[in-house]
C-alpha positions as CSV (number, residue, x, y, z in Angstrom):
1,M,101.7,92.4,103.6
2,R,98.7,94.3,104.9
3,R,97.1,93.2,108.2
4,T,93.7,91.9,107.2
5,E,91.5,89.1,108.5
6,R,90.4,86.9,105.6
7,F,87.0,85.2,105.3
8,S,86.4,82.7,102.5
9,V,83.0,82.4,100.7
10,E,81.8,79.2,99.1
11,T,79.0,80.3,96.7
12,A,78.5,83.6,95.0
13,N,81.1,86.4,95.3
14,S,81.5,88.0,98.6
15,L,79.8,91.3,97.7
16,W,76.7,89.5,96.5
17,R,76.4,88.1,100.1
18,I,77.2,91.5,101.7
19,Y,74.4,91.4,104.3
20,K,75.6,88.1,105.7
21,T,78.8,89.9,106.7
22,V,77.4,93.2,107.9
23,S,73.9,94.4,109.0
24,F,71.8,96.2,106.4
25,W,70.7,98.6,109.1
26,K,74.3,99.4,110.2
27,V,75.2,100.2,106.5
28,M,72.1,102.4,106.1
29,K,72.9,104.3,109.3
30,N,76.5,104.7,108.4
31,F,75.6,105.8,104.8
32,I,73.4,108.6,106.1
33,I,75.9,109.8,108.7
34,I,78.8,109.7,106.2
35,Q,76.8,111.6,103.5
36,L,75.9,114.3,106.0
37,A,79.5,114.5,107.2
38,R,81.0,114.6,103.7
39,Y,79.2,117.9,103.0
40,T,79.4,119.5,106.4
41,P,81.8,122.5,106.3
42,F,82.3,122.3,110.1
43,V,85.3,120.1,110.9
44,S,84.6,119.8,114.6
45,L,81.0,118.7,113.8
46,K,82.3,116.1,111.3
47,N,84.7,114.7,113.9
48,K,81.9,114.5,116.5
49,M,79.7,112.6,114.0
50,Y,82.4,110.2,113.2
51,R,83.2,109.5,116.9
52,L,79.7,109.4,118.2
53,F,77.8,107.6,115.4
54,L,80.4,105.6,113.6
55,R,82.7,104.8,116.5
56,M,85.8,106.0,114.6
57,K,88.8,107.0,116.7
58,V,89.6,110.6,115.7
59,G,92.2,112.7,117.4
60,K,92.0,116.3,118.5
61,E,92.3,119.0,115.8
62,T,92.2,116.5,113.0
63,A,90.6,117.8,109.8
64,F,88.6,115.8,107.3
65,A,88.2,117.8,104.1
66,L,85.1,118.0,102.0
67,M,83.9,114.7,100.4
68,V,86.2,112.3,102.4
69,M,84.7,108.8,102.3
70,P,85.4,106.6,105.4
71,D,84.5,103.0,105.2
72,I,80.8,102.6,105.2
73,M,80.7,99.0,106.6
74,F,83.4,99.0,109.2
75,P,84.2,102.7,110.1
76,E,85.0,101.6,113.7
77,K,88.2,100.0,112.4
78,I,89.6,103.5,111.4
79,T,91.8,105.4,113.7
80,V,93.2,108.9,112.9
81,G,95.6,110.6,115.3
82,H,95.9,114.2,116.4
83,N,96.4,117.2,114.2
84,S,96.2,115.2,110.9
85,I,94.6,116.3,107.6
86,I,92.7,114.0,105.4
87,G,92.5,115.6,101.9
88,Y,89.5,116.2,99.6
89,N,87.7,113.1,98.3
90,T,90.0,110.6,100.0
91,T,88.6,107.1,100.6
92,I,89.6,105.1,103.7
93,L,88.7,101.4,103.3
94,A,88.6,98.9,106.2
95,H,87.1,96.1,104.0
96,E,87.6,94.4,100.6
97,Y,85.0,92.2,98.9
98,L,86.6,89.8,96.5
99,I,85.3,86.9,94.4
100,K,86.3,84.0,96.8
101,E,86.8,86.0,100.0
102,Y,86.4,89.2,101.9
103,R,88.9,90.9,104.1
104,I,88.6,93.3,107.0
105,G,91.5,95.2,108.5
106,E,92.3,98.1,110.8
107,V,93.5,101.4,109.3
108,V,95.7,103.5,111.6
109,I,96.7,107.0,110.6
110,G,99.2,108.6,113.0
111,D,99.6,112.1,114.4
112,N,100.5,115.1,112.3
113,V,99.9,113.2,109.0
114,M,99.0,115.0,105.8
115,I,97.1,113.0,103.2
116,G,96.6,114.6,99.8
117,A,93.4,114.8,97.9
118,N,91.9,111.8,96.0
119,T,94.0,109.3,97.9
120,T,92.7,105.7,98.5
121,I,93.8,103.9,101.7
122,L,93.3,100.1,101.6
123,P,92.5,98.0,104.7
124,G,95.2,96.8,107.0
125,V,97.7,99.6,106.6
126,M,99.4,101.9,109.1
127,I,100.5,105.5,108.3
128,G,103.2,106.6,110.7
129,D,103.4,109.9,112.6
130,G,104.4,112.9,110.5
131,A,104.1,111.1,107.2
132,V,103.0,113.0,104.0
133,V,101.0,111.1,101.4
134,S,100.8,113.0,98.0
135,A,97.6,113.5,96.2
136,G,96.2,110.6,94.2
137,T,98.2,107.9,96.0
138,L,97.0,104.3,96.4
139,V,98.2,103.4,99.9
140,H,98.5,99.6,99.7
141,K,101.2,99.1,102.3
142,D,102.5,100.7,105.5
143,V,103.9,104.2,105.4
144,P,106.9,104.8,107.7
145,A,106.8,107.7,110.2
146,G,108.0,111.0,108.7
147,A,108.2,109.6,105.1
148,F,106.9,111.4,102.0
149,V,105.2,108.9,99.7
150,G,103.2,109.0,96.5
151,G,102.1,107.3,93.3
152,N,100.4,104.2,92.1
153,P,101.9,101.9,93.1
154,M,102.9,103.9,96.2
155,Q,106.6,104.5,96.6
156,V,108.7,106.3,99.2
157,I,109.8,109.5,97.7
158,Y,111.8,110.7,100.8
159,S,112.5,108.9,104.0
160,K,112.1,110.8,107.4
161,E,115.9,111.5,107.4
162,E,115.9,112.7,103.8
163,M,112.9,115.0,104.6
164,A,114.7,116.4,107.6
165,L,117.8,117.1,105.5
166,K,115.7,118.7,102.7
167,N,113.8,120.9,105.2
168,S,117.1,122.0,106.8
169,Q,118.6,122.9,103.4
170,E,115.5,125.0,102.5
171,Q,115.9,127.1,105.7
């Protein structure tokens, strides 16, 4: 189960009531910063924008590829460790707006993590240090440290131990 905080809504669906859950001005500011960062070819500038304006926690030498889309409403709930790569067009969500409720959850991505292109990471998940997430994966649950995962639904392809054995056999 993902670690999310749940908030029920009584009337219209939760997205219809979006500005009762998050400030319009916060969303507008975040939208502008994220759009600028998505197209910025300078990785260090992107990281500074995320840290300074969005209050994301981004480790040293972490690289967000072109078109990465961090959560526009709650980017401060995203933590990415050191020396990780977030692949092209990946979406990192810290919120879900549903019919009868909305959910908010921290996303924690460890150190030395490789996330392939076009991946979607849902709120409330943790991706362990040294994990590899293949392109196009829907990360809907925690990823163990050192594991290689992929698919929709996401499955563990190799555990940390199997990856180590595979790498030692290749050398």
